[in-house]
N, C-alpha and C positions, 0 to 999 in steps of 0.2 A: 554397241549396247553390251552389256553385262549378262552372261548367260550363267545362272545360278542352279545347279542339281541338287539341291539340300533335299534330302528326303526327310519325310515327317520323322524318321527314326533319329537323324542327326538334329532336328529343329528341337526334339522330345529331350536329346541328351544335353543339348546346349541349355535349354530352360532350367533343367534339372541340376547341371555344374553350377549353374550362376544363381541357384536360389538357396537361401540359408534353411529354409523351412520346407515343411510339405507342400508339394505341388498337386492340387485336386484334379482328378481325372477329367473331371466338368472344366475345369480350366484350361487343361491341355485340348480338349474337343473344340471348347470355343475358341481359342485363339490360333488353332492349325485347320480348323474347319473340317475335322475327321471326327468318325464315331468312336464312342467307348470302345467297341471290339477293335477298332484298328489302334487305338493307344494302348489296348493291353497285349494285341499282338507284338507292337514294336518294342514296349519293356519287356516282354519276354525274350525277343530276339536280341535285346541287349544283355539280358542277363545270361543268354546262352554264350555270348562272346566273354563274358568273364566279368561284367559290371555288376557290383553288389548295389542292388537296389531294393529298399525296403518298401513294403506296401502295407499300409494300415487303415483299415475300414474308417469312413468318417473324416480322415486325413487326407490320404492321398499316396504320394510317391515320394521318395527321398533319395537321393544318390549316396551312398557309403563311400563307395570305394570304385577306382577307376584301374583297369588294366593297362599296361605298358602295351598298346596294341597300335597299329598304324592304319586301322581300317578307315574306309571312307568317312563312316559316320563319324568318328572320333576325330579325324581332321576338320571334317567341314563344321563340326560341333563348336570349333574353337576359332576358326577364321573369320576374320574382319576385314579383307580386303576388297578392292574394289573390282579388280580383274585377275591379280595372280593368284593361280589355284582354284578359282571360282568354278572352271570346268575341269574336273579332276578323275583321273583313272587310276585305280588301284588293283594291284596286281600280287597275289601271292607270292606267284614265282613267275620269272621273264628271263630273257636272254639278257636284254640291256634296254632300259630306261629310255637311252637315246634313241636307240632304233624304234622303240616303240613311239616315243614322242614326234620322229620324221614321219612314221606312217600317219597317225594322226592329223599331222599337218598337211599330207597329201590329200587326205580323205576331208580335208575343209573346216578342221576345227579351230577354234579362234585364238588369238593372241592370249596369252596367259595360261593357255591349256596344261596341266602339269600330269605329270605319270610319277607315282609311287609305287614301290615295290619292296616287299619283305626280304625277298631273295633274288639274287641276279646269278645266272650261269655264264654269263660272257662280258662281265663289266671291264671297262677299259680306262687306262688312265692317258696321261700325256705320251705320246710317242708310240701308241700302240701298246703299253704296258698292260699287262693284265691285274685288274683289280679284283682283289678278294672280297667275296660279296656274301657272306653267311648271313642265315636268317637271325631275327630275334634279337640283334643287338644294335644295329647301325640304321642309319636312315640312307636310302637309295632312291633320288628323286631325278627328275628333269622337267624344266619348264621350257616350254616353246614358245618363241617369239615371232611375230610377223611385222617387225619395224619398217617404219617409212623413211628411211635412210639408205646411203649408199654403201655397198660392202666393206670398204675400207675402215669403217668405223665401228665394225661389229666386233673386232680383237678387244676393243675397251671393255666389252660387257664381262668378260671374264675377271676385270680387275672389280668391277662393279659387284660382280657376285661375291667375289673373296672377301670386299668389307661388308658386305651384307651378313655373311655367314660370321666372321669375326663380331659383328656388333650383335649379332643373335645370341651367340655362344656366351659371350660377356653377359646380355641381359638375361637370358633364359638360367644360367648355371652360377654366376658371380666367379667363374674362372677369367682369369685375365688371357684372352686370345690376342693372337698377333697374326701378322701377314708376313711369310718370306716371298719376297717379289718372284713372279708377279702374282700368285693366284694359292700357294701351300698356306693352310689354315694351321697355325702352330700354336700349343699349348704347353709350356714349360721346355721348349726346345726340342719339343716332337711333334710330327706331323698328326693332325685330327681329322684333315680333310683335304680332299682332291675335287678338283673341277676340271671339266672337260667341255670345251664349248666348239660346236660344230655348225657350219654354215653351210647352206643350201644357196647359191646365186648364181646370176647371170654377171653380166660385165658392169651394168649400172643399176641393178635393184636386186634385191634379196627376197629370194621366197619363203624362206624361214630359217630360225636360228634356233638350236636345241642349246641349253646349258646344263649339263649333268653334275650332280653333287653326291658324293659320298660322305657320309660324317660317321665316325667310330664313336659311338655315343656309350652304349653299355656293356662294351668288350669287359669281361672282369680281371683278364691276367694277359702279360705280355706273350706268354704262349699262346694265345689264341690268333696272333699274326704269324703269316710265312716266316720262316727263319731270315730270309733275305732281307727284311723290312723292320726286323724285332726291334733293332738299335734307334730305329728314327721314327717308328708309327708308335702312336698311344691312344687313348680313348678316354673321354671326358669322366668317365667312372674311375679309371686308374688313377687319374689325376687328383680326383676329388674325394675319393672314397667313398662316394654314394651315386645311386643311381639317378637317371632322369627320365622324365617322359618324353618319348622322341615326338609325339604329335605335338606337343606344347613349344618343341626347340624349331621343328619344323614350322609352325605358325609364325613364330619370331623370323625365322629366315624370309617367309614369304613375304610378309609385311615390311620389312627391312628392304629386301629386293624390289618392291613396287615403289616404295617410297624413292631410293637411289634412282632407279630405273628412270622415273617420271623427272628427278631433276636431271640427269644426264641427258634426256633428250630435249631439254630446253637449251642448251649450248651444244651437243652432240661432240661434247669432250669432257675433259675431266676436272675443269676448273674450279667447278663447284663442290667438287668431292675430294679435291686433291689435301687439303686439310683435314677431313676426316679420316682419309687413307694413311695419311701419314702418323696419325695418331697410333696406328695398328702397325706401322711398317718396321719391322724388328732390323731390316738392314740399315734401318737411316742412321746415317753418320757412323757407321760400323766398317770396318775394314773387309773388303770381300776380295775373291778371285773369280774374273769373268774367265770363264772357260770357253773362248771364242776358237773356233777350227782355224781362224786366220791368224790366231796367236793370243795366247792367254795372258794378262796382265793383271795387276792388282791396284787396288786404288780404296776411296771413301765413298761410300753411297751418299749421296746429297739428297736422294728423294726421286720424285718420279714429275715427268713432263705433264703436260695436259692432254697427251695422248696415250700415255701410259709407259712409257719407256724408262727404263731406270738411267738416272744421271750419275756418273761415277768420276770422281775428280782423280786422276793420277799423280803418281808423285812429283811431277814436273809441272802440275797446275792446270794441264790441258783436262778438260771437261768431255767426257765420253759418253755418247747415247746408246742404251744398250737395250737391245730389241728383243723381246720375247719370243722363243721359236727353239732354234737349234742350240742357241747360248744358253748355258746354265749359269748360275750365281752361286758360289758357296762363300759360308765363313773361311777365315783363313783356318780356323782351328776346329771346324765341324760342320754339319748340317745347315746351320743359321748364317 
C-alpha cells in the first residue's frame, strides 16, 4: 500500500504551480474538499515560507515565484512517484538523515520512507569520513528500504543510486554528470555527490537498508568547501554559473531511483542497468590505479560486472575483478 501524507498545502501548491492561469478559491475548495478558510490559511502559510502568490478578487490565486526551499510541502508538491518519498520526513536540522531513517525503520515506517534535512551536524561519508553539511545550498536525504532479498545483494543498491543521481543531475540541470566507480557522482572531474549505504540484516534477511545522498547544488564558491576537499569537490552552481531548485532535483533523484530499483529487483543484479550505468562511467576504458592493500596495480577499466564489481584488464591481459570497500581506484593522473 502506498502511503501518502500530502497535506492540503502541498496539494494547493502543486495545483498553483501547474496552472498557467489563476485558480479560483472555489476550485481549490471543490478539488480538495476543504473550506475557503482552509484555502486562505494554506495560501498565507505558503506566502510566509517565501512563495509569491498573487490573489485577485473574482479571479483567484496565481503562483508568481517559488523560493529554493526543501520544505515538505515543496517536495511533495512536485513528487510523482508511487512509493519513493511518498512517506516523507523533513527536518530543519538533524545529526544524520541516515540515523533518522534507521530509527523510522525500527518504528515501522514503510519501504520508501525518505528523510530530508536542511542541515546535518553529523553527516558521514564512506569509511566514517565527516561530510560537511551546511544549510541552504545542498541536498541531504536518505531513503529507507525494506527489500525482500538476501543481504549479499544490498551492496548493488549503492550503484543503483549513483546511476539515479547522475541521470537526475543531467536531466534537471543539463550538466553532463558522470560516475567514478562505484558511487562518486562527478561533474567536470570534480565530485558533487557522495552516497553512503548502510545495512541492518540477519544472516538470511534484511531488516532495512538506508541510502544517504549528499549533493552539492548551490554552493557559490570553492571556498565554501573544507580545504582538504577543495581541489576535488564542486557544486552544480559553480560548474554551470547558475542556481537550481533543490526540490526539483530531488524529485528527479527519487523518480529515477524508483524506476531503477524496480528494474533491479526483477533480476536482483545489474544486468538490466549495466548499459545505462556504463554511459555515465568515467572510468570506462580509462587507465586506472587500483590501490589494493594486497598490492597495487594499474590497468584499463573495462566496465562493471552484473554484480557491480569493476573489471580491470592488467597489462598482461589478465582480467581482475575489483570489489568496492577498502580498495580505491584512481586515475593515473588525478582523482578520476
